[in-house]
VMD Tcl script that draws the C-alpha trace (Angstrom):
set ca {
  {70.88 43.67 -33.61}
  {69.32 40.67 -35.31}
  {65.80 41.27 -36.52}
  {64.76 37.77 -35.45}
  {65.47 38.86 -31.86}
  {63.69 42.21 -32.12}
  {60.49 41.73 -30.12}
  {58.63 44.54 -31.88}
  {56.79 43.77 -35.09}
  {55.68 45.79 -38.07}
  {52.01 45.99 -38.97}
  {50.30 46.54 -42.28}
  {47.72 49.00 -40.93}
  {47.63 51.64 -38.22}
  {44.81 51.76 -35.64}
  {41.62 53.16 -37.13}
  {41.44 55.95 -34.55}
  {44.92 57.30 -35.40}
  {44.74 60.33 -37.70}
  {48.23 61.83 -37.89}
  {50.69 60.61 -40.49}
  {53.63 60.45 -38.08}
  {51.79 58.24 -35.58}
  {50.45 55.93 -38.29}
  {53.91 55.33 -39.74}
  {55.63 55.01 -36.36}
  {53.02 52.55 -35.11}
  {53.17 50.51 -38.31}
  {56.98 50.46 -38.22}
  {57.10 49.22 -34.63}
  {58.73 52.39 -33.29}
  {56.08 53.29 -30.73}
  {53.12 51.81 -28.84}
  {50.00 53.81 -28.12}
  {48.97 53.37 -24.47}
  {45.99 55.71 -24.73}
  {45.15 59.13 -26.18}
  {48.15 61.44 -25.88}
  {50.45 58.85 -24.28}
  {52.94 56.73 -26.24}
  {55.67 54.29 -25.24}
  {58.90 54.11 -27.23}
  {59.88 50.63 -28.39}
  {63.50 49.64 -29.17}
  {63.56 51.13 -32.70}
  {61.80 54.32 -31.61}
  {63.99 54.75 -28.56}
  {67.11 54.52 -30.72}
  {65.79 57.35 -32.90}
  {64.85 59.41 -29.84}
  {68.29 58.90 -28.25}
  {70.04 59.88 -31.50}
  {68.06 63.13 -31.58}
  {68.83 63.75 -27.91}
  {72.54 63.25 -28.57}
  {72.55 65.81 -31.37}
  {70.84 68.30 -29.06}
  {73.19 67.46 -26.18}
  {76.30 68.03 -28.29}
  {75.07 71.43 -29.49}
  {74.05 72.55 -25.99}
  {77.41 71.47 -24.57}
  {79.18 73.38 -27.37}
  {77.69 76.70 -26.21}
  {78.47 76.14 -22.53}
  {75.45 74.16 -21.37}
  {75.78 71.96 -18.28}
  {73.47 68.95 -18.09}
  {71.59 68.12 -14.91}
  {68.34 66.37 -13.99}
  {65.67 67.99 -11.86}
  {62.81 66.33 -10.00}
  {59.51 65.78 -11.77}
  {57.40 66.10 -8.61}
  {56.79 69.73 -7.72}
  {55.89 71.30 -4.38}
  {53.53 74.23 -4.76}
  {55.63 76.73 -2.74}
  {57.84 78.02 -5.57}
  {54.97 78.04 -8.03}
  {52.78 80.07 -5.67}
  {55.52 82.71 -5.52}
  {55.47 83.11 -9.30}
  {51.67 82.93 -9.42}
  {51.63 79.86 -11.67}
  {50.23 77.30 -9.22}
  {46.80 78.76 -9.93}
  {44.98 76.63 -12.54}
  {43.53 79.78 -14.06}
  {47.07 80.99 -14.83}
  {48.57 77.63 -15.85}
  {45.72 75.38 -16.94}
  {47.60 72.17 -17.82}
  {48.55 70.97 -14.33}
  {48.36 67.36 -13.24}
  {48.08 67.64 -9.46}
  {48.00 65.01 -6.75}
  {48.05 64.76 -2.95}
  {50.40 62.76 -0.75}
  {49.01 60.54 2.00}
  {49.98 63.22 4.53}
  {47.85 65.76 2.68}
  {50.69 67.63 0.92}
  {49.65 68.86 -2.51}
  {52.05 68.21 -5.38}
  {52.14 68.74 -9.12}
  {53.80 66.91 -12.02}
  {56.21 69.31 -13.71}
  {54.94 71.09 -16.81}
  {58.19 73.07 -17.07}
  {61.04 73.96 -14.68}
  {61.58 77.72 -14.44}
  {60.48 77.92 -10.81}
  {62.31 74.94 -9.28}
  {65.55 75.69 -11.11}
  {65.46 79.37 -10.11}
  {64.94 78.30 -6.52}
  {67.85 75.84 -6.80}
  {70.11 78.58 -8.17}
  {69.51 80.71 -5.07}
  {71.91 78.28 -3.35}
  {74.53 78.50 -6.11}
  {74.62 82.10 -7.29}
  {75.93 84.76 -4.95}
  {78.32 86.93 -6.93}
  {78.82 88.21 -10.46}
  {81.70 85.71 -10.52}
  {79.14 82.89 -10.45}
  {77.59 84.08 -13.70}
  {76.79 83.26 -16.43}
  {75.54 79.70 -16.05}
  {73.54 77.61 -18.55}
  {72.02 74.44 -17.03}
  {69.86 72.14 -19.14}
  {68.17 68.76 -18.89}
  {66.22 66.08 -20.71}
  {63.20 65.63 -18.48}
  {59.72 64.17 -18.65}
  {56.99 66.81 -18.58}
  {53.29 66.32 -17.97}
  {50.62 68.57 -19.43}
  {46.91 68.03 -19.02}
  {46.02 68.99 -22.57}
  {42.29 69.16 -23.26}
  {42.86 67.40 -26.56}
  {46.01 65.49 -27.47}
  {46.55 65.50 -31.22}
  {49.11 65.29 -34.03}
  {50.48 61.93 -32.89}
  {53.70 62.23 -30.90}
  {53.91 65.96 -31.64}
  {51.37 66.97 -28.96}
  {51.09 64.57 -26.05}
  {50.26 64.65 -22.37}
  {53.58 63.11 -21.32}
  {56.76 63.92 -23.19}
  {60.49 64.50 -22.88}
  {61.75 68.05 -23.21}
  {65.21 69.48 -23.46}
  {64.89 72.66 -21.46}
  {67.86 74.96 -20.98}
  {67.77 78.08 -18.82}
  {70.22 80.94 -18.99}
  {71.28 82.96 -15.95}
  {73.07 86.19 -16.85}
  {74.28 89.40 -15.21}
  {72.22 91.66 -17.45}
  {70.22 91.85 -20.67}
  {73.25 92.64 -22.82}
  {75.06 89.46 -21.72}
  {71.82 87.51 -22.12}
  {71.33 88.72 -25.71}
  {74.76 87.44 -26.76}
  {73.94 83.97 -25.47}
  {70.41 84.12 -26.89}
  {71.82 84.51 -30.41}
  {74.36 81.74 -29.80}
  {71.52 79.45 -28.79}
  {69.45 80.41 -31.86}
  {72.39 79.43 -34.06}
  {72.82 76.17 -32.13}
  {69.16 75.34 -32.70}
  {69.54 75.77 -36.44}
  {72.56 73.45 -36.36}
  {70.42 70.87 -34.55}
  {67.74 70.98 -37.23}
  {70.34 70.78 -39.98}
  {71.97 67.71 -38.41}
  {68.54 66.14 -37.93}
  {67.81 66.61 -41.64}
  {65.30 69.47 -41.35}
  {67.60 72.45 -41.95}
  {66.18 73.28 -45.38}
  {62.57 73.43 -44.17}
  {62.96 74.92 -40.68}
  {62.85 78.67 -40.06}
  {63.58 80.94 -37.16}
  {60.16 82.48 -36.65}
  {59.27 85.71 -34.87}
  {56.39 85.15 -32.45}
  {54.75 86.84 -29.49}
  {56.93 87.25 -26.42}
  {53.86 87.30 -24.18}
  {54.45 89.07 -20.87}
  {58.23 88.70 -21.11}
  {59.24 90.64 -24.23}
  {57.99 92.00 -27.54}
  {59.16 88.92 -29.44}
  {60.14 85.36 -28.74}
  {61.63 83.02 -31.33}
  {60.01 79.82 -32.49}
  {61.59 77.33 -34.85}
  {59.01 76.14 -37.32}
  {59.27 73.24 -39.77}
  {57.17 73.61 -42.90}
  {54.69 70.72 -43.21}
  {51.04 70.34 -44.14}
  {50.55 68.62 -40.80}
  {51.53 71.81 -38.97}
  {49.31 73.45 -36.37}
  {50.61 76.95 -37.06}
  {50.47 79.39 -39.95}
  {53.67 81.28 -40.68}
  {54.92 83.65 -43.39}
  {58.41 82.82 -44.62}
  {61.05 84.78 -46.45}
  {63.13 82.02 -48.04}
  {65.92 84.33 -49.13}
  {66.51 85.66 -45.60}
  {65.68 82.34 -43.94}
  {63.28 83.82 -41.39}
  {59.54 83.77 -40.81}
  {56.74 85.51 -38.93}
  {54.07 83.68 -36.96}
  {50.55 84.67 -37.98}
  {49.87 85.86 -34.42}
  {52.25 88.82 -34.91}
  {51.86 89.23 -38.66}
  {51.19 92.97 -38.88}
  {52.42 95.79 -41.10}
  {54.37 97.17 -38.14}
  {56.23 93.91 -37.52}
  {56.93 93.36 -41.22}
  {58.43 96.84 -41.42}
  {60.45 96.40 -38.21}
  {61.99 93.18 -39.56}
  {62.78 94.95 -42.85}
  {60.67 92.52 -44.86}
  {58.02 93.05 -47.51}
  {54.69 91.31 -47.96}
  {55.68 90.39 -51.51}
  {58.64 88.36 -50.21}
  {56.56 86.43 -47.66}
  {54.87 83.10 -48.41}
  {52.05 81.74 -46.25}
  {52.56 78.09 -45.20}
  {51.58 75.59 -42.53}
  {54.28 74.60 -40.06}
  {54.93 72.67 -36.85}
  {56.82 74.30 -33.98}
  {59.89 72.19 -33.19}
  {61.52 74.50 -30.65}
  {61.36 77.88 -28.97}
  {63.58 80.32 -27.14}
  {62.42 83.36 -25.23}
  {63.51 85.96 -22.72}
  {62.29 85.64 -19.15}
  {63.89 88.84 -17.90}
  {63.74 89.09 -14.10}
  {60.20 87.73 -13.59}
  {61.29 84.51 -11.86}
  {64.45 85.82 -10.19}
  {62.36 88.60 -8.63}
  {59.60 86.24 -7.47}
  {62.05 83.72 -5.98}
  {64.75 86.07 -4.70}
  {67.57 85.15 -7.10}
  {70.11 87.98 -6.85}
  {73.85 88.48 -7.07}
  {76.36 91.08 -5.90}
  {77.98 93.04 -8.74}
  {81.55 94.41 -8.81}
  {80.48 97.31 -6.60}
  {78.77 95.10 -4.05}
  {75.28 96.14 -5.16}
  {72.52 93.55 -5.25}
  {71.10 92.84 -8.74}
  {68.43 90.52 -10.07}
  {69.67 87.73 -12.34}
  {68.48 88.04 -15.96}
  {67.02 84.81 -17.34}
  {66.02 83.07 -20.56}
  {64.39 79.76 -21.47}
  {65.11 77.44 -24.43}
  {63.06 74.34 -25.24}
  {63.09 71.50 -27.76}
  {60.94 68.36 -27.57}
  {62.97 65.44 -29.04}
  {59.81 63.42 -29.70}
  {58.14 66.40 -31.33}
  {61.19 66.71 -33.57}
  {61.00 62.97 -34.28}
  {57.38 63.38 -35.33}
  {58.23 66.29 -37.62}
  {60.97 64.20 -39.25}
  {58.51 61.33 -39.80}
  {56.02 63.74 -41.39}
  {58.70 65.21 -43.68}
  {60.75 62.15 -44.68}
  {58.11 59.62 -45.65}
  {56.04 58.29 -48.51}
  {53.39 55.62 -49.00}
  {55.99 52.90 -48.31}
  {57.22 54.25 -44.98}
  {59.75 56.57 -43.35}
  {63.21 57.26 -44.77}
  {65.18 58.51 -41.79}
  {67.97 61.09 -42.21}
  {71.40 59.63 -41.64}
  {72.12 60.82 -38.10}
  {68.76 60.07 -36.50}
  {68.02 56.66 -38.05}
  {67.68 53.71 -35.63}
  {70.47 51.96 -37.55}
  {72.63 53.19 -40.41}
  {72.62 49.92 -42.35}
  {70.11 47.13 -42.91}
  {71.48 43.79 -44.11}
  {68.82 41.52 -45.62}
  {69.31 37.76 -46.05}
  {66.93 36.79 -48.83}
  {67.17 33.07 -47.99}
  {68.56 32.51 -44.47}
  {68.19 28.76 -44.94}
  {70.85 28.91 -47.70}
  {74.15 28.31 -45.91}
  {76.24 30.28 -48.42}
  {73.91 33.28 -48.35}
  {73.88 33.21 -44.57}
  {77.68 33.04 -44.42}
  {78.07 36.05 -46.74}
  {75.42 37.98 -44.82}
  {77.07 37.21 -41.48}
  {80.46 38.28 -42.87}
  {79.01 41.55 -44.17}
  {77.21 42.18 -40.88}
  {80.40 41.55 -38.87}
  {82.50 43.85 -41.03}
  {79.95 46.67 -40.71}
  {79.93 46.31 -36.94}
  {83.75 46.22 -36.84}
  {83.73 49.49 -38.77}
  {81.50 51.06 -36.10}
  {78.40 51.10 -38.30}
  {75.17 50.34 -36.40}
  {73.52 47.56 -38.40}
  {70.27 45.63 -38.28}
  {70.52 42.09 -39.73}
  {67.28 40.65 -41.10}
  {67.81 36.95 -40.50}
  {64.12 36.08 -40.14}
  {62.65 32.99 -41.78}
  {60.01 34.91 -43.72}
  {59.47 35.66 -47.41}
  {61.60 38.14 -49.34}
  {58.57 40.33 -50.09}
  {57.82 40.76 -46.40}
  {61.45 41.61 -45.69}
  {61.61 44.30 -48.37}
  {58.27 45.78 -47.33}
  {59.43 45.96 -43.70}
  {62.72 47.51 -44.79}
  {60.84 50.28 -46.63}
  {58.58 50.83 -43.63}
  {61.40 51.01 -41.08}
  {63.44 53.29 -43.34}
  {67.08 52.58 -42.43}
  {69.20 54.66 -44.88}
  {71.56 52.02 -46.29}
  {70.15 48.66 -47.42}
  {72.39 45.71 -48.31}
  {70.65 42.75 -49.91}
  {72.28 39.32 -50.05}
  {70.56 36.75 -52.26}
  {71.28 34.42 -55.14}
  {72.86 37.16 -57.28}
  {75.30 38.03 -54.52}
  {76.65 34.48 -54.54}
  {76.97 34.48 -58.35}
  {78.77 37.85 -58.56}
  {80.43 37.88 -55.12}
  {78.94 41.36 -54.73}
  {76.12 42.59 -52.53}
  {73.24 44.74 -53.74}
  {73.43 48.19 -52.16}
  {70.56 50.70 -52.08}
  {70.42 54.13 -50.50}
  {66.82 54.55 -49.34}
  {66.33 58.08 -50.70}
  {67.61 57.23 -54.20}
  {66.13 53.73 -54.71}
  {68.83 52.94 -57.32}
  {70.48 49.58 -56.50}
  {74.17 48.95 -57.17}
  {76.26 45.78 -57.09}
  {79.34 46.39 -54.93}
  {82.05 44.38 -53.22}
  {82.53 44.58 -49.46}
  {85.47 46.95 -49.74}
  {83.51 49.32 -52.00}
  {80.51 49.07 -49.67}
  {82.62 50.23 -46.73}
  {83.99 53.10 -48.79}
  {80.48 54.19 -49.80}
  {79.27 54.23 -46.21}
  {82.36 56.09 -45.05}
  {82.10 58.68 -47.83}
  {78.39 59.20 -47.24}
  {79.00 59.71 -43.53}
  {81.50 62.49 -44.28}
  {79.03 64.21 -46.64}
  {76.27 64.23 -44.03}
}
mol new
graphics top color blue
foreach p $ca { graphics top sphere $p radius 0.5 }
foreach p [lrange $ca 0 end-1] q [lrange $ca 1 end] { graphics top cylinder $p $q radius 0.2 }
display resetview
C-alpha cells in the first residue's frame, strides 16, 4: 500500500464531543469514522487491524474444534418467545422492526435461540455430539448510552461460539479449553500481561461465569486481582465467601479498573429445554443437550489495545494486530536516488511477505514522522539523505524509539528475528 493512494487522512485533533482515548486516537489516525453516537465505520487501516484480531481469534477457535458458520442477523420472534427473551422487559436492548406484511422482526443481539433451533435439525444422537459452532457476526444493541468509544457501541461485530455437549462433565472439559484459548488470544494480541480471567456472576445459569478483564484506567468495571495466581474477582461477587472458595486472601488482592474483553459462561439446558434440543444416549433415552456460550468483541479488543498501547504521540500497535508490520518513509520523494532506494526497500519487504506501507507523499518530513507516530506501525524505515551517504536505512522499532543504521540484509534479519520472538 502506498500512502499517497490511501484515501483516509490523519487529523491533528479529535472531534470535541469524543471523550474516550481509544476513539480520539483511532479517529485522529484515520482508522475509523464516527457516523453518530455509538456507531463507527472502519476505514482501510482500522479494518486491517480488526481483521488481524479476527484471524487470531479464528485460529484459536479452530484449534479447539470450533467450526465457523454465519447466521442471519434478522430474527423472527418465534424462537425468542419460547425462551422468554422477546419481551423487552427481559431483554431491553432490542432493535425491532416490522415487515410490510406485518411480520415483526428483531435485529440480533446474540444468537443462542436461533442456533439452538438450527441444531434441532442436526443433532439426533450422542454420536452427533459434541459440536462447537462459532461465527463473526454483526450484533445490534439499543444501548441507552453508548460510551467508551468503540468499546461499547450499538452496532458491533462479535465472535460468539456455542458449545453443545452430552452432559455437564463433557462441557466443563471444553469450557476450560476455551478459557485457555482466550488467554492465548490476549497474549497474541499483546494484552496477555494485563488481562486476567475474572470470576463474575453466572446470573440464572450458574454460580460463576468467567470474564476476561484488561486492566486500564478507562475500564468500566472494578476487579480485584491476584497477580501471582493470574486471576481476579469482579466487584459484583467480591465477598468473603467467594474469596475463601477461590483460596485467595484479601491481602493478595489489588483493586483496579478494567475493561471486559471477553466472557464465557454455562447455559446449562435453559435453551435446549425451551427449544426442544435433545439427543438419544447410548441406551436410547432422550436427554437435553448441555450448552455454553463464549463471546469476544474484536472491536472491543481493538479499543482496549488502543487504550493500553498509546502515548501522547499516538498508538503503538502490537506486532500481530498492526495494520502493517513495516512503514517505509521517503523523506524527499522528489529526489530520484532516495525514491529508488525506498522503492527497492519496499519491494524487498513485500517479497519477504512483510506487509508494508510506503509513505511516498509529497509532504514535509515533519508531517510524515508525526503521522507515522500517530498510526503506530511497529517497524519504521526512514530513507533520506543519510541513507544515500551511508547506503544504510534508518530503522526504528516504535516501542524503543532508538534508531539504528542498517543495510537491507540486516533489516530483513531484524524483522525476521523479531517476528520469531513475538
